[in-house]
All heavy atoms as an XYZ file, in Angstrom:
888
protein
N       6.998    -15.804     13.692
C       6.690    -17.134     13.265
C       6.430    -17.189     11.770
O       5.728    -16.405     11.264
C       5.368    -17.642     14.017
C       4.977    -18.978     13.650
S       3.700    -19.676     14.574
C       2.266    -18.876     13.959
N       7.111    -18.058     11.174
C       6.976    -18.291      9.695
C       6.139    -19.525      9.434
O       6.521    -20.586      9.894
C       8.385    -18.352      9.010
C       9.062    -17.011      9.210
C       8.214    -18.674      7.572
C      10.487    -17.077      8.729
N       5.066    -19.393      8.699
C       4.303    -20.509      8.346
C       5.017    -21.504      7.461
O       5.653    -21.050      6.476
C       2.945    -20.028      7.660
N       4.891    -22.824      7.737
C       5.525    -23.840      6.874
C       4.689    -24.155      5.643
O       5.230    -24.666      4.737
C       5.695    -25.085      7.654
C       6.685    -24.852      8.933
C       7.942    -24.300      8.535
O       8.617    -24.780      7.580
N       8.452    -23.251      9.201
N       3.378    -23.765      5.730
C       2.499    -24.093      4.584
C       1.770    -22.867      4.202
O       1.601    -21.906      5.002
C       1.459    -25.132      4.925
C       2.181    -26.511      5.300
O       2.916    -26.951      4.462
N       1.889    -27.054      6.470
N       1.286    -22.792      2.975
C       0.465    -21.698      2.526
C      -0.996    -22.199      2.539
O      -1.268    -23.155      1.797
C       0.946    -21.233      1.199
C       0.159    -19.976      0.706
C       0.770    -19.277     -0.453
O       2.022    -19.175     -0.478
N       0.049    -18.907     -1.428
N      -1.832    -21.504      3.226
C      -3.276    -21.850      3.206
C      -3.956    -21.263      1.982
O      -3.515    -20.265      1.498
C      -3.934    -21.191      4.515
C      -3.252    -21.701      5.809
C      -3.969    -20.984      6.906
C      -3.404    -23.214      5.960
N      -5.068    -21.861      1.651
C      -5.898    -21.342      0.525
C      -6.421    -20.002      0.897
O      -6.938    -19.840      2.013
C      -6.906    -22.310      0.199
C      -7.764    -21.899     -0.988
C      -8.791    -22.963     -1.412
C      -9.451    -22.307     -2.577
N     -10.518    -22.903     -3.172
N      -6.319    -19.055      0.012
C      -6.909    -17.714      0.246
C      -8.421    -17.653      0.267
O      -8.985    -18.361     -0.602
C      -6.301    -16.781     -0.777
C      -4.841    -16.636     -0.800
C      -4.385    -15.676     -1.918
C      -2.878    -15.742     -1.956
N      -2.324    -14.875     -3.006
N      -8.978    -16.835      1.112
C     -10.399    -16.625      0.985
C     -10.738    -15.981     -0.372
O      -9.867    -15.377     -0.991
C     -10.710    -15.576      2.156
C      -9.580    -15.774      3.078
C      -8.389    -16.118      2.266
N     -11.903    -16.120     -0.813
C     -12.307    -15.707     -2.148
C     -12.364    -14.161     -2.320
O     -12.349    -13.707     -3.442
C     -13.663    -16.322     -2.619
O     -14.627    -15.960     -1.650
N     -12.390    -13.447     -1.202
C     -12.500    -11.949     -1.310
C     -11.882    -11.339     -0.026
O     -11.710    -12.081      0.946
C     -13.903    -11.449     -1.575
C     -14.876    -11.894     -0.446
O     -14.704    -11.509      0.643
N     -15.897    -12.622     -0.847
N     -11.549    -10.028     -0.104
C     -10.880     -9.468      1.069
C     -11.829     -9.324      2.261
O     -11.349     -9.349      3.399
C     -10.355     -8.093      0.649
C     -11.355     -7.029      0.328
C     -11.856     -6.654     -0.871
C     -12.006     -6.192      1.343
N     -12.827     -5.676     -0.737
C     -12.921     -5.338      0.642
C     -11.883     -5.987      2.692
C     -13.737     -4.385      1.169
C     -12.749     -5.032      3.256
C     -13.672     -4.246      2.577
N     -13.205     -9.255      2.054
C     -14.101     -9.154      3.227
C     -13.989    -10.379      4.044
O     -14.066    -10.371      5.303
C     -15.483     -8.881      2.732
C     -15.709     -7.553      2.041
C     -15.625     -7.670      0.536
O     -14.929     -8.524     -0.016
N     -16.236     -6.700     -0.160
N     -13.999    -11.563      3.345
C     -13.902    -12.819      4.115
C     -12.496    -12.865      4.774
O     -12.431    -13.509      5.909
C     -14.031    -14.044      3.156
C     -15.457    -14.164      2.675
O     -16.391    -13.562      3.221
O     -15.728    -14.912      1.654
N     -11.441    -12.419      4.203
C     -10.177    -12.531      4.820
C     -10.156    -11.702      6.078
O      -9.747    -12.079      7.171
C      -9.111    -11.978      3.846
C      -7.641    -11.893      4.433
C      -7.068    -13.069      4.990
C      -7.044    -10.722      4.467
C      -5.795    -13.017      5.534
C      -5.772    -10.614      5.082
C      -5.140    -11.778      5.548
N     -10.727    -10.470      5.989
C     -10.848     -9.562      7.204
C     -11.683    -10.274      8.261
O     -11.256    -10.187      9.450
C     -11.428     -8.227      6.770
C     -11.180     -7.146      7.832
C     -11.556     -5.839      7.380
O     -12.738     -5.482      7.124
O     -10.632     -5.007      7.174
N     -12.792    -10.839      7.893
C     -13.638    -11.551      8.875
C     -12.883    -12.743      9.497
O     -12.951    -12.972     10.731
C     -14.882    -12.112      8.227
C     -15.925    -11.052      7.811
C     -17.015    -11.664      7.107
C     -17.947    -10.574      6.478
N     -18.992    -11.120      5.704
N     -12.091    -13.484      8.710
C     -11.312    -14.537      9.253
C     -10.253    -14.044     10.253
O     -10.020    -14.659     11.313
C     -10.528    -15.307      8.100
C      -9.618    -16.399      8.446
C     -10.402    -17.566      9.114
C      -8.899    -16.899      7.215
N      -9.593    -12.939      9.900
C      -8.661    -12.363     10.802
C      -9.300    -11.985     12.119
O      -8.787    -12.141     13.264
C      -7.986    -11.183     10.232
S      -6.799    -11.544      8.895
N     -10.449    -11.351     12.033
C     -11.270    -10.946     13.247
C     -11.475    -12.158     14.138
O     -11.310    -12.108     15.331
C     -12.559    -10.224     12.797
C     -13.361     -9.792     14.001
C     -14.726     -9.185     13.415
C     -15.636     -8.825     14.541
N     -16.508     -9.872     14.945
N     -12.004    -13.182     13.575
C     -12.253    -14.427     14.329
C     -11.058    -15.001     14.917
O     -11.054    -15.428     16.134
C     -12.948    -15.505     13.442
C     -14.321    -15.217     12.979
C     -14.835    -16.152     11.961
C     -15.305    -15.171     14.247
N      -9.972    -15.139     14.132
C      -8.645    -15.723     14.629
C      -8.095    -14.892     15.727
O      -7.836    -15.477     16.850
C      -7.728    -15.766     13.403
C      -6.351    -16.358     13.879
C      -6.383    -17.761     14.278
C      -5.435    -16.209     12.687
N      -7.946    -13.551     15.569
C      -7.267    -12.810     16.655
C      -8.221    -12.671     17.872
O      -7.840    -12.473     18.962
C      -6.776    -11.559     16.149
C      -5.297    -11.671     15.783
C      -4.212    -11.643     16.526
C      -4.839    -11.962     14.455
N      -3.067    -11.880     15.833
C      -3.389    -12.110     14.525
C      -5.432    -12.145     13.131
C      -2.615    -12.331     13.388
C      -4.615    -12.377     12.097
C      -3.277    -12.467     12.221
N      -9.564    -12.716     17.672
C     -10.510    -12.645     18.735
C     -10.224    -13.837     19.625
O     -10.265    -13.709     20.916
N      -9.963    -14.942     19.040
C      -9.623    -16.233     19.864
C      -8.277    -16.043     20.553
O      -8.149    -16.363     21.669
C      -9.668    -17.364     18.951
C     -11.006    -17.851     18.472
C     -11.845    -18.590     19.533
O     -11.239    -19.276     20.386
O     -13.028    -18.349     19.597
N      -7.309    -15.627     19.740
C      -5.923    -15.569     20.274
C      -5.834    -14.600     21.428
O      -5.145    -14.880     22.498
C      -4.954    -15.170     19.111
C      -4.790    -16.228     18.091
C      -3.500    -14.731     19.681
C      -4.075    -15.803     16.768
N      -6.494    -13.458     21.233
C      -6.430    -12.407     22.290
C      -7.501    -12.510     23.368
O      -7.613    -11.723     24.210
C      -6.508    -10.962     21.639
C      -5.322    -10.559     20.876
C      -3.998    -11.118     20.978
C      -5.272     -9.708     19.770
N      -3.214    -10.517     20.051
C      -3.932     -9.575     19.333
C      -6.252     -8.818     19.232
C      -3.570     -8.688     18.333
C      -5.785     -7.954     18.227
C      -4.533     -7.927     17.798
N      -8.392    -13.580     23.228
C      -9.477    -13.808     24.093
C     -10.352    -12.514     24.304
O     -10.671    -12.090     25.368
C      -9.154    -14.360     25.498
O      -8.256    -13.450     26.141
C      -8.468    -15.763     25.321
N     -10.710    -11.954     23.135
C     -11.526    -10.748     23.095
C     -12.684    -10.920     22.054
O     -13.020     -9.975     21.385
C     -10.740     -9.511     22.860
S      -9.863     -9.502     21.336
N     -13.228    -12.125     21.943
C     -14.212    -12.461     20.929
C     -15.378    -11.442     20.894
O     -15.974    -11.188     19.893
C     -14.687    -13.861     21.049
C     -13.664    -14.852     20.948
C     -13.051    -15.314     22.343
O     -13.024    -14.504     23.262
O     -12.621    -16.460     22.382
N     -15.783    -10.960     22.100
C     -16.959    -10.137     22.193
C     -16.658     -8.618     21.910
O     -17.593     -7.898     21.782
C     -17.521    -10.317     23.594
C     -18.064    -11.692     23.874
O     -18.375    -12.415     22.877
O     -18.064    -12.092     25.050
N     -15.342     -8.234     21.941
C     -15.109     -6.869     21.805
C     -14.312     -6.555     20.490
O     -14.238     -5.295     20.146
C     -14.267     -6.287     22.998
O     -13.062     -7.068     23.112
C     -15.082     -6.432     24.316
N     -13.660     -7.513     19.880
C     -12.924     -7.170     18.643
C     -13.883     -6.795     17.546
O     -15.036     -7.303     17.384
C     -12.069     -8.382     18.212
C     -11.030     -8.013     17.243
C     -12.918     -9.586     17.783
C      -9.917     -9.027     17.001
N     -13.497     -5.757     16.785
C     -14.382     -5.270     15.689
C     -13.628     -4.836     14.498
O     -12.401     -4.434     14.595
C     -15.280     -4.193     16.218
C     -14.611     -2.967     16.807
C     -15.575     -2.069     17.389
C     -15.499     -1.941     18.875
N     -16.395     -0.931     19.496
N     -14.272     -4.838     13.402
C     -13.762     -4.278     12.131
C     -13.915     -2.821     12.117
O     -14.991     -2.243     12.531
C     -14.413     -4.932     10.938
C     -14.175     -6.390     10.812
C     -15.008     -7.215      9.907
N     -14.888     -6.771      8.543
C     -15.744     -7.024      7.539
N     -16.902     -7.606      7.859
N     -15.481     -6.609      6.349
N     -12.889     -2.048     11.714
C     -12.999     -0.616     11.744
C     -13.184     -0.034     10.379
O     -12.511     -0.392      9.352
C     -11.585     -0.123     12.277
C     -11.517      1.448     12.340
N     -12.319      2.187     13.198
C     -10.815      2.308     11.676
C     -12.037      3.372     13.074
N     -11.134      3.541     12.134
N     -14.180      0.904     10.330
C     -14.407      1.550      9.002
C     -15.130      0.587      8.028
O     -15.609     -0.406      8.435
N     -15.288      1.064      6.842
C     -15.893      0.343      5.803
C     -15.278      0.661      4.428
O     -14.515      1.629      4.366
C     -17.371      0.594      5.800
S     -17.879      2.316      5.516
N     -15.597     -0.047      3.396
C     -15.016      0.131      2.149
C     -15.219      1.551      1.672
O     -16.292      2.161      1.737
C     -15.591     -0.868      1.129
C     -14.944     -0.791     -0.231
C     -15.430     -1.805     -1.155
O     -16.417     -2.566     -0.943
N     -14.888     -1.961     -2.302
N     -14.148      2.158      1.099
C     -14.191      3.478      0.603
C     -13.924      4.599      1.597
O     -13.891      5.788      1.294
N     -13.847      4.228      2.865
C     -13.650      5.210      3.951
C     -12.254      5.038      4.478
O     -11.677      3.895      4.586
C     -14.649      4.992      5.062
C     -15.995      5.275      4.652
C     -16.681      6.335      5.546
N     -18.016      6.729      4.993
C     -19.061      6.642      5.676
N     -19.081      6.219      6.933
N     -20.194      7.086      5.174
N     -11.597      6.120      5.013
C     -10.320      6.143      5.633
C     -10.413      5.268      6.932
O     -11.180      5.567      7.815
C      -9.842      7.501      5.864
C      -8.440      7.557      6.300
O      -7.785      6.551      6.648
N      -7.774      8.765      6.180
N      -9.526      4.281      6.966
C      -9.428      3.466      8.169
C      -8.381      3.983      9.160
O      -8.196      3.431     10.182
C      -9.131      1.982      7.880
C     -10.252      1.331      7.165
C      -9.970     -0.121      6.928
O      -9.024     -0.482      6.246
N     -10.712     -1.003      7.526
N      -7.652      4.993      8.785
C      -6.583      5.487      9.555
C      -5.532      4.438      9.970
O      -4.994      4.495     11.139
C      -7.117      6.278     10.831
C      -8.094      7.320     10.476
N      -7.726      8.510      9.989
C      -9.414      7.348     10.594
C      -8.793      9.215      9.693
N      -9.812      8.610     10.066
N      -5.281      3.470      9.115
C      -4.303      2.503      9.359
C      -4.736      1.391     10.263
O      -3.993      0.574     10.739
N      -6.059      1.303     10.511
C      -6.566      0.303     11.438
C      -7.692     -0.501     10.709
O      -8.516      0.092     10.082
C      -7.233      1.055     12.623
C      -7.873      0.044     13.549
C      -6.105      1.726     13.437
N      -7.536     -1.828     10.819
C      -8.506     -2.691     10.104
C      -9.413     -3.448     11.105
O     -10.579     -3.356     11.062
N      -8.791     -4.258     12.048
C      -9.541     -5.054     12.993
C      -8.894     -4.737     14.325
O      -7.656     -4.943     14.395
C      -9.525     -6.517     12.603
C     -10.137     -7.393     13.681
C     -10.121     -6.821     11.264
N      -9.658     -4.276     15.310
C      -8.953     -3.908     16.575
C      -9.823     -4.213     17.756
O     -11.006     -4.467     17.689
C      -8.577     -2.430     16.529
C      -9.721     -1.502     16.804
C      -9.886     -0.835     17.967
C     -10.719     -1.312     15.743
C     -10.955      0.074     18.153
C     -11.769     -0.476     15.944
C     -11.869      0.240     17.169
N      -9.058     -4.254     18.948
C      -9.791     -4.494     20.185
C      -8.860     -4.058     21.293
O      -7.602     -4.019     21.148
C     -10.186     -5.955     20.369
O     -10.847     -6.118     21.588
N      -9.380     -3.811     22.483
C      -8.579     -3.697     23.666
C      -8.167     -5.147     24.034
O      -8.973     -6.054     24.069
C      -9.374     -3.092     24.885
C      -8.567     -2.862     26.091
C      -7.859     -1.683     26.230
C      -8.353     -3.868     27.055
C      -7.028     -1.491     27.342
C      -7.586     -3.699     28.088
C      -6.864     -2.473     28.300
O      -6.053     -2.385     29.398
N      -6.835     -5.273     24.337
C      -6.278     -6.635     24.636
C      -5.659     -6.537     26.027
O      -4.645     -5.825     26.179
C      -5.336     -7.075     23.614
C      -4.730     -8.450     23.908
C      -5.974     -7.129     22.184
N      -6.218     -7.230     26.910
C      -5.725     -7.252     28.331
C      -4.257     -7.542     28.434
O      -3.525     -6.827     29.128
C      -6.587     -8.272     29.063
C      -6.493     -8.047     30.626
C      -7.154     -6.786     31.106
O      -8.233     -6.483     30.622
O      -6.544     -6.086     31.906
N      -3.768     -8.562     27.680
C      -2.362     -8.985     27.721
C      -1.378     -7.843     27.419
O      -0.305     -7.727     27.970
C      -2.162    -10.131     26.692
C      -0.723    -10.558     26.590
C      -0.639    -11.659     25.579
C       0.835    -12.106     25.339
N       0.942    -13.102     24.336
N      -1.791     -6.915     26.550
C      -0.937     -5.768     26.089
C      -1.283     -4.460     26.826
O      -0.676     -3.425     26.611
C      -0.965     -5.628     24.640
C      -0.438     -6.864     23.908
C      -1.234     -7.721     23.239
C       0.934     -7.029     23.888
C      -0.733     -8.889     22.617
C       1.491     -8.187     23.267
C       0.626     -9.063     22.632
O       1.125    -10.147     21.986
N      -2.367     -4.514     27.594
C      -2.782     -3.319     28.335
C      -3.170     -2.178     27.447
O      -2.955     -1.000     27.816
N      -3.778     -2.435     26.265
C      -4.139     -1.325     25.363
C      -4.749     -1.902     24.128
O      -4.993     -3.131     24.035
N      -5.025     -1.045     23.153
C      -5.674     -1.432     21.933
C      -4.630     -2.008     20.960
O      -3.507     -1.547     20.843
C      -6.416     -0.271     21.324
C      -7.624      0.078     21.963
C      -7.656      0.891     23.088
C      -8.847     -0.566     21.591
C      -8.832      1.121     23.825
C     -10.051     -0.294     22.319
C     -10.036      0.528     23.312
O     -11.218      0.780     23.959
N      -5.034     -3.062     20.251
C      -4.188     -3.750     19.251
C      -4.964     -3.803     17.960
O      -6.192     -3.931     17.917
C      -3.855     -5.145     19.749
S      -2.844     -5.117     21.291
N      -4.190     -3.900     16.883
C      -4.794     -3.834     15.538
C      -4.212     -4.936     14.594
O      -3.057     -5.185     14.710
C      -4.702     -2.468     14.895
C      -5.120     -2.455     13.459
O      -6.246     -2.832     13.132
O      -4.252     -1.966     12.614
N      -5.060     -5.444     13.721
C      -4.563     -6.295     12.575
C      -4.958     -5.514     11.327
O      -6.093     -5.257     11.108
C      -5.245     -7.660     12.579
C      -5.099     -8.398     13.893
C      -4.699     -8.497     11.433
C      -6.245     -8.311     14.852
N      -3.903     -5.165     10.585
C      -4.103     -4.581      9.289
C      -4.088     -5.645      8.289
O      -3.093     -6.293      8.022
C      -2.929     -3.512      9.064
C      -3.118     -2.635      7.795
C      -4.425     -1.873      7.694
O      -5.105     -2.089      6.776
N      -4.677     -1.049      8.690
N      -5.301     -5.939      7.712
C      -5.466     -6.956      6.742
C      -5.222     -6.521      5.364
O      -5.864     -5.589      4.856
C      -6.914     -7.517      6.893
S      -7.336     -7.964      8.554
N      -4.299     -7.242      4.668
C      -3.975     -6.838      3.270
C      -4.113     -7.986      2.342
O      -3.323     -8.881      2.282
C      -2.430     -6.383      3.231
C      -2.165     -5.099      4.006
C      -2.919     -3.925      3.303
C      -2.631     -2.678      4.039
N      -3.458     -1.579      3.499
N      -5.265     -8.004      1.697
C      -5.568     -9.054      0.724
C      -4.843     -8.769     -0.612
O      -4.876     -7.583     -1.049
N      -4.223     -9.744     -1.097
C      -3.481     -9.597     -2.372
C      -3.888    -10.621     -3.362
O      -4.099    -11.776     -3.061
C      -1.989     -9.690     -2.119
C      -1.361     -8.609     -1.270
C      -1.512     -7.269     -1.801
C      -0.993     -6.134     -0.905
N      -1.004     -4.857     -1.550
N      -4.076    -10.168     -4.674
C      -4.685    -11.019     -5.664
C      -3.658    -12.073     -6.145
O      -2.507    -11.785     -6.449
C      -5.037    -10.021     -6.818
C      -5.817    -10.735     -7.907
O      -5.641    -11.841     -8.214
O      -6.752    -10.016     -8.440
N      -4.145    -13.263     -6.341
C      -3.355    -14.368     -6.858
C      -2.891    -14.085     -8.325
O      -1.698    -14.374     -8.619
C      -4.140    -15.676     -6.919
C      -3.790    -16.573     -5.702
O      -2.745    -16.431     -5.153
O      -4.621    -17.430     -5.380
N      -3.804    -13.654     -9.065
C      -3.474    -13.496    -10.518
C      -2.623    -12.344    -10.887
O      -1.869    -12.490    -11.870
C      -4.846    -13.315    -11.251
C      -5.801    -14.469    -10.989
C      -6.893    -14.263    -10.114
C      -5.533    -15.722    -11.439
C      -7.731    -15.308     -9.855
C      -6.403    -16.815    -11.166
C      -7.483    -16.580    -10.336
O      -8.312    -17.594    -10.055
N      -2.484    -11.347    -10.075
C      -1.607    -10.220    -10.332
C      -0.251    -10.477     -9.683
O       0.610     -9.651     -9.861
C      -2.236     -8.945     -9.828
N      -0.116    -11.542     -8.896
C       1.064    -11.814     -8.146
C       1.480    -10.570     -7.337
O       2.653    -10.222     -7.179
C       2.179    -12.269     -9.068
C       3.262    -12.955     -8.223
O       3.029    -13.516     -7.159
N       4.425    -12.985     -8.787
N       0.470     -9.844     -6.773
C       0.712     -8.646     -5.984
C       1.506     -8.947     -4.660
O       1.363    -10.012     -4.102
C      -0.663     -8.077     -5.633
N       2.267     -8.106     -4.280
C       3.180     -8.105     -3.184
C       2.806     -7.032     -2.175
O       2.320     -6.007     -2.538
C       4.673     -8.056     -3.520
C       5.123     -9.147     -4.425
C       5.087    -10.490     -3.732
O       5.483    -10.650     -2.593
N       4.497    -11.466     -4.475
N       3.084     -7.216     -0.882
C       3.005     -6.190      0.088
C       4.352     -5.514      0.133
O       5.365     -6.168      0.482
C       2.706     -6.833      1.472
C       2.488     -5.916      2.705
C       1.300     -4.935      2.334
C       2.170     -6.725      3.893
N       4.330     -4.233     -0.182
C       5.556     -3.492     -0.266
C       5.956     -2.813      1.080
O       5.101     -2.545      1.935
C       5.538     -2.472     -1.388
O       4.517     -1.411     -0.994
C       5.103     -2.970     -2.681
N       7.204     -2.592      1.135
C       7.767     -1.854      2.361
C       7.067     -0.471      2.427
O       6.747     -0.065      3.542
C       9.302     -1.730      2.220
C       9.918     -1.350      3.411
C      11.407     -1.415      3.429
O      12.008     -2.189      2.555
O      12.059     -0.751      4.207
N       6.938      0.210      1.279
C       6.190      1.508      1.272
C       4.850      1.462      1.760
O       4.345      2.283      2.560
N       4.117      0.388      1.363
C       2.769      0.211      1.849
C       2.644      0.027      3.345
O       1.809      0.535      4.011
C       2.134     -0.995      1.102
C       0.654     -1.164      1.265
C       0.116     -2.327      0.445
O       0.784     -3.080     -0.270
O      -1.083     -2.563      0.610
N       3.614     -0.801      3.903
C       3.692     -0.972      5.333
C       3.996      0.341      6.004
O       3.297      0.650      7.038
C       4.726     -2.049      5.635
C       4.328     -3.418      5.104
C       4.993     -2.127      7.128
C       5.381     -4.508      5.095
N       4.941      1.018      5.517
C       5.361      2.377      6.130
C       4.175      3.270      6.154
O       3.890      3.988      7.189
C       6.559      2.933      5.450
C       7.879      2.190      5.715
O       7.923      1.366      6.569
O       8.796      2.391      4.920
N       3.395      3.348      5.040
C       2.197      4.249      5.010
C       1.204      3.872      5.992
O       0.699      4.727      6.693
C       1.627      4.181      3.523
O       2.602      4.637      2.612
C       0.415      4.991      3.427
N       1.000      2.575      6.139
C      -0.113      2.171      7.103
C       0.333      2.363      8.559
O      -0.477      2.760      9.398
C      -0.425      0.629      6.889
C      -1.120      0.389      5.553
C      -2.428      1.083      5.364
O      -3.108      1.440      6.391
O      -2.750      1.402      4.224
N       1.617      2.142      8.793
C       2.152      2.446     10.193
C       2.014      3.966     10.483
O       1.564      4.338     11.572
C       3.578      2.059     10.309
C       3.780      0.565     10.262
C       4.285      2.646     11.535
C       5.166     -0.007     10.169
N       2.343      4.880      9.499
C       2.233      6.301      9.737
C       0.787      6.664     10.016
O       0.534      7.432     10.923
C       2.763      6.979      8.433
C       2.984      8.435      8.650
C       4.041      8.813      9.706
O       5.080      8.087      9.833
O       3.809      9.855     10.442
N      -0.114      6.085      9.255
C      -1.570      6.341      9.542
C      -1.980      5.828     10.940
O      -2.691      6.503     11.689
C      -2.423      5.729      8.512
C      -2.429      6.379      7.147
C      -3.459      5.748      6.276
C      -2.986      5.159      5.023
N      -3.995      4.413      4.205
N      -1.498      4.687     11.265
C      -1.899      4.070     12.544
C      -1.356      4.867     13.808
O      -1.957      4.856     14.837
C      -1.491      2.585     12.652
N      -0.242      5.556     13.574
C       0.321      6.337     14.617
C      -0.647      7.486     15.086
O      -0.576      7.976     16.228
C       1.622      6.951     14.227
C       2.787      5.877     14.180
C       4.009      6.585     13.541
C       3.120      5.355     15.583
N      -1.524      7.923     14.205
C      -2.448      8.956     14.529
C      -3.819      8.472     15.001
O      -4.705      9.267     15.362
N      -3.976      7.192     15.117
C      -5.270      6.603     15.569
C      -5.501      6.798     17.063
O      -4.539      6.716     17.890
C      -5.332      5.083     15.230
C      -6.602      4.410     15.582
C      -7.704      4.623     14.721
C      -6.719      3.575     16.645
C      -8.903      4.006     15.033
C      -7.916      3.028     16.940
C      -9.042      3.183     16.092
N      -6.758      7.178     17.471
C      -7.157      7.296     18.776
C      -8.266      6.276     19.116
O      -9.131      6.201     18.346
C      -7.652      8.717     19.016
C      -6.636      9.874     19.003
C      -5.618      9.810     20.094
O      -5.972      9.327     21.187
O      -4.497     10.194     19.873
N      -7.976      5.471     20.050
C      -6.964      5.531     21.100
C      -5.640      4.905     20.550
O      -5.664      4.236     19.573
C      -7.496      4.620     22.209
C      -8.380      3.691     21.551
C      -8.995      4.443     20.415
N      -4.548      5.317     21.179
C      -3.271      4.810     20.725
C      -3.120      3.307     20.709
O      -3.704      2.642     21.639
C      -2.165      5.403     21.720
C      -0.740      4.997     21.389
C       0.234      5.454     22.437
O      -0.033      6.517     23.074
O       1.328      4.908     22.550
N      -2.513      2.784     19.686
C      -2.304      1.370     19.612
C      -1.022      0.900     20.326
O      -0.032      1.569     20.168
C      -2.209      1.014     18.075
C      -3.508      1.247     17.228
C      -3.176      0.959     15.810
C      -4.634      0.419     17.724
N      -1.185     -0.219     20.971
C      -0.016     -0.803     21.661
C       0.658     -1.847     20.706
O       1.835     -2.129     20.865
C      -0.439     -1.555     22.926
C      -0.972     -0.657     23.972
C       0.091      0.149     24.598
C      -0.469      0.974     25.755
N       0.600      1.774     26.333
N      -0.067     -2.373     19.703
C       0.502     -3.432     18.841
C      -0.274     -3.279     17.509
O      -1.470     -3.100     17.425
C       0.264     -4.840     19.383
C       0.667     -5.999     18.643
C       2.203     -6.001     18.587
C       0.149     -7.308     19.265
N       0.515     -3.402     16.452
C       0.046     -3.372     15.067
C       0.546     -4.627     14.355
O       1.811     -4.797     14.269
C       0.412     -2.073     14.380
C       0.117     -1.980     12.817
C      -1.440     -2.021     12.647
C       0.657     -0.726     12.281
N      -0.335     -5.416     13.857
C       0.036     -6.651     13.134
C      -0.420     -6.566     11.719
O      -1.557     -6.026     11.433
C      -0.633     -7.881     13.749
C      -0.029     -8.093     15.202
C      -0.481     -9.171     12.901
C      -0.711     -9.193     15.980
N       0.395     -7.012     10.708
C      -0.016     -7.100      9.330
C      -0.316     -8.534      9.002
O       0.519     -9.385      9.236
C       1.116     -6.596      8.408
C       1.194     -5.054      8.405
C       1.975     -4.334      9.347
C       0.538     -4.358      7.455
C       2.061     -3.056      9.303
C       0.592     -2.954      7.402
C       1.328     -2.236      8.338
N      -1.465     -8.814      8.495
C      -1.844    -10.109      8.021
C      -2.146     -9.941      6.473
O      -2.772     -9.022      6.074
C      -3.129    -10.526      8.668
N      -1.582    -10.891      5.726
C      -1.722    -10.749      4.256
C      -2.012    -12.129      3.553
O      -1.585    -13.060      4.124
C      -0.434    -10.073      3.634
O      -0.514     -9.860      2.263
C       0.765    -10.883      3.873
N      -2.535    -11.981      2.390
C      -2.803    -13.143      1.511
C      -1.682    -13.202      0.406
O      -1.832    -14.021     -0.522
C      -4.169    -13.113      0.822
O      -4.261    -11.924      0.011
C      -5.307    -13.127      1.930
N      -0.646    -12.416      0.578
C       0.403    -12.453     -0.480
C       0.975    -13.813     -0.609
O       1.037    -14.584      0.337
C       1.530    -11.361     -0.105
C       2.304    -11.776      1.029
C       2.365    -11.195     -1.324
N       1.315    -14.221     -1.745
C       1.984    -15.508     -1.970
C       3.228    -15.683     -1.215
O       4.046    -14.723     -1.137
C       2.188    -15.806     -3.496
C       0.926    -15.968     -4.277
O      -0.001    -16.448     -3.706
N       0.917    -15.585     -5.497
N       3.470    -16.818     -0.710
C       4.706    -17.062      0.070
C       5.966    -16.934     -0.917
O       5.976    -17.524     -2.012
C       4.705    -18.475      0.643
C       5.828    -18.715      1.630
C       5.441    -19.977      2.567
C       5.909    -21.250      1.962
N       5.851    -22.348      2.876
N       6.918    -16.247     -0.540
C       8.097    -15.937     -1.361
C       9.332    -15.713     -0.561
O       9.295    -14.930      0.428
C       7.755    -14.645     -2.167
C       8.806    -14.250     -3.201
O       9.903    -14.871     -3.139
O       8.542    -13.409     -4.010
N      10.433    -16.334     -0.924
C      11.595    -16.184     -0.075
C      12.143    -14.768     -0.199
O      12.892    -14.301      0.671
C      12.720    -17.177     -0.653
N      11.748    -13.936     -1.119
C      12.287    -12.660     -1.332
C      11.234    -11.590     -0.884
O      11.534    -10.397     -1.035
C      12.704    -12.358     -2.699
C      13.755    -13.312     -3.196
C      13.494    -14.447     -3.992
C      15.082    -13.136     -2.705
C      14.470    -15.281     -4.381
C      16.056    -14.085     -3.032
C      15.728    -15.139     -3.901
O      16.704    -16.020     -4.230
N      10.114    -11.977     -0.301
C       9.089    -11.017      0.111
C       9.653    -10.119      1.257
O      10.522    -10.533      1.974
C       7.846    -11.788      0.588
N       9.092     -8.955      1.366
C       9.428     -7.997      2.467
C       9.220     -8.676      3.786
O       9.994     -8.480      4.631
C       8.566     -6.757      2.296
C       8.724     -5.834      3.488
C       8.900     -6.012      1.083
N       8.108     -9.337      3.970
C       7.783     -9.927      5.238
C       8.543    -11.233      5.323
O       8.459    -12.060      6.065
C       6.350    -10.151      5.401
C       5.575     -8.897      5.225
C       4.064     -9.098      5.310
C       5.966     -7.834      6.281
């Protein structure tokens, strides 16, 4: 699904990650079990916000990638590949990995 509008970005990456947790908790109906993995400065093993999701019969993850407005930062293919590689080693095994980002909407973006 491609968004038709660009929403205002949260003021920091922590708020973006909390927003993703709330949103996917509702989507996956796992509000009581979804959690943020790890903390700043620690290896997350490619996992940001995760929960067991009945619909998929396993654990699912949202990898939240906050990108700065002022630097015009992009989410690169290499960054995605690196996070996927890390997530492949996560226990328990993930059934689904989603990338959520605050990158500016761009017709030429990787996503």
